[in-house]
N, C-alpha and C positions, 0 to 999 in steps of 0.2 A: 321910759324906754325910748331909745333913739334908733333910727335906721341910718347907718353910715354906708354911703355908696362911694367907692373909690375906683376911679378909672386909672389904671397903671399900664405902662408899656410892657409888652410881653417879656422883655428881657428881665424885668423885675418881678414877674409873676410868681415863679417858683420860690424865690427867696422870701417874698412877702408871705406866701401861703405857709411855708415852713415856720416862719417867725410867729404867725398868728396861732398856729397849732401849738407851738412851744409855750405860748402865753395862755393857752386854754381858751382862745377866742374862736368861736365857730363862724364860718363864712361860707357863702355860696359864690362860686366862681362861674363867670359867663364869658365866653369869647365875644369880643366886640371889635369894631373897626373905627379908627379915627377919621374924621372928615378932612383934616388939613393935609396930612401926609398919606392918607389912605393906607395906613399901616395897622398891623394887628395890635390890639390892646386886650387887656383882661379887666373885666368889671367885677369887683367884689361887693357883695351885699352882706352887711354885717348888722345883725340886730344885737343891741348891747344896752345894758343898764346905764342910766344917766351918769352915775359916778365912775364908770369905766371908759367913757368916751375919750378922755384925755389919754388913757393907756393905749387905746386903738390908734389914735393920731400919732403917738410917739413911735409905735411899731411901724406904721406906714412911712413916716418921715425918715426913719433910720434904714429902711430897706428899699426905698424908691428914690434913686438918684437922678438928678438932671445931668445930661451929657450933651455935647455938641455932635452934630451929624451933618454930613454933606448931602444935600438933596438937589435934584435937577428939577427946575420948575416945569410945569405942564405947558405945552405949546398953547399960545393964546388962541382963543376962539374968534373966528372972523378975521377978515383982512388977509393979507398975503403972508405966508409962512416961509417964502423963499429966502428972505434975508434974516429970519429969526434963528439965532444960534443960542441954545440954552446953556448957560454957564452954571455949574454947581454953586449953590448958596449954602452957607453954614447956618443951621438953625439949632435951637435948643430943643431937645426931646427928653422924655423921661419925666421923673418926678411923679406926681399924682394930682389928679383933680378929685377933690373930696367934697361930697355933699352930705350934710347932716340934717335929718328931718325928724320931727316928733312922730312917735307911733302911738296912735290912739288905743289900739287893741292888738294883742298878739295871742295866738292860740297855736298849740302844737299837738297834733293828734297822732 
């Protein structure tokens, strides 16, 4: 058995949740916040048999898309900010960060 932890952008959360349900894959959803953009994310925890891990990865991949987004950098700490003019920067967001870990024991009461 494996534990799949997938951190996805909130925009992809409902689509992924519905796709997992459609495939009969149980998941626990938790609200989380990204450190770089400080934007909302959703973290899915999925306990799955070893032979179904690839199925889970395919569902995640087909429902969590990378997209470009304009963000304004945070004002630098220290120094003078009088001449600092933040210009929006285009960054890639979305997709999924997926961690797969072995599960030594699982019990459901």
